[in-house]
N, C-alpha and C positions, 0 to 999 in steps of 0.2 A: 171268884174265891178258890173254887176247886183248882184252878190252874195254878194259883199261888202256893197253894199247900202241896200240890205235885211238885212244883218246882223246888220248893224249900226241902222236901224230903229227898229229892233227887240229888241236890248239892250236898246234904248231909251225908246221904249213903255213900256218894263218891268219895267224900273226904275220909270216911271212915274206912274204905277199902284200900285206900293207899297204904303201903307199909313202908315206913321210913327206915332205912338202913344204913349204917356207917360202914365205910371200908377205906383203908389206908394202904397205899402202896406206891410205887414210883411209876411215872407215865413211860409207857414203851412206845405208843404211837398215837398220833392225832391226824384225823384227815376230815376236811370238810366234804359235806354231801351237797349235791345239787338243790336240794330242798332248803338249804341254810342251817341244817343241824351239823354237829360235829359228832364223829365217832371218837371215842377215846379207848385205848387198849391199854391195860396195866400190866406191870410184870407178874402180878399175882391176881387170881380171880377170887371173888366172894360167892361161897356156895349158894347164896340166895339169889344170884343173878342167873336166870335159867334161860336164856335167849338161844341156846344151842350153838352159838359159835364157839370156836376153840382157837385162840383165848377169848373170853367174853367181850362183847361189845357194850360199852356204856355210852348213852346218847346224851347230848346238850341241844336243847333247841328252844328258840323264843315260842312261848305259848305252851310248853310241854312241862308238866309238874311245876307251874307257877312261875316259870322263869321268864323275866321281861327282857327288852332289848338290851338295857344297861346290864342287867344281870348276865346275859349271855356274853357280852362283849368283855366284862370283867372276869367271867370264868375262863374264856378263851385266853384272855392275856395271862391269867394266873397260871393256867395249864402249860402255855408255851414256856413260861419263865421257869416254873418247876421241872418240866422236861429237860430244858438246856442246861438247868443247874444240877440235875440229878438228884433233886429233893423229894421226900415223901409228900403225897397229896391225900388228904382226907376228904372222901367224898360222901354226900348223903344222896341216896338214890332210891327210888321207888322199886321195891323188890316184888310188888305185885304185878308189875308191868313186864312183859318180856324184853322191853326195849332198855330196862334198867336206866330210866331217865334220872339224870342228876339234876337236883334242886339247888345244892349249895356245896361249897368245898373250901378248904383252906390249905395252905401250904406251910409246912414246918421248915424253917431255915436252920434249925439247930442240929 
């Protein structure tokens, strides 16, 4: 029973610590990493992404910030399309993590 309560509290506290933040910009660069994640660099940075890179690196990876394999593939496709078309992308990322892990995004074609 103690293990169950500890596990429950850990899951709740982890969820509370994540800081969901929105940012909109055009994609400047995308490159895949050997571990399967993507690094996305935007034309403008959000001040809450504090990973120390200049420009900031935003990461997308299966298993990071709730991203599934299908979600990863969909976001990769949308990022490539937006980058090629020069369209704005709005991302939702975890600003409490230095990796600024992206959880979801949308592309505006207007």
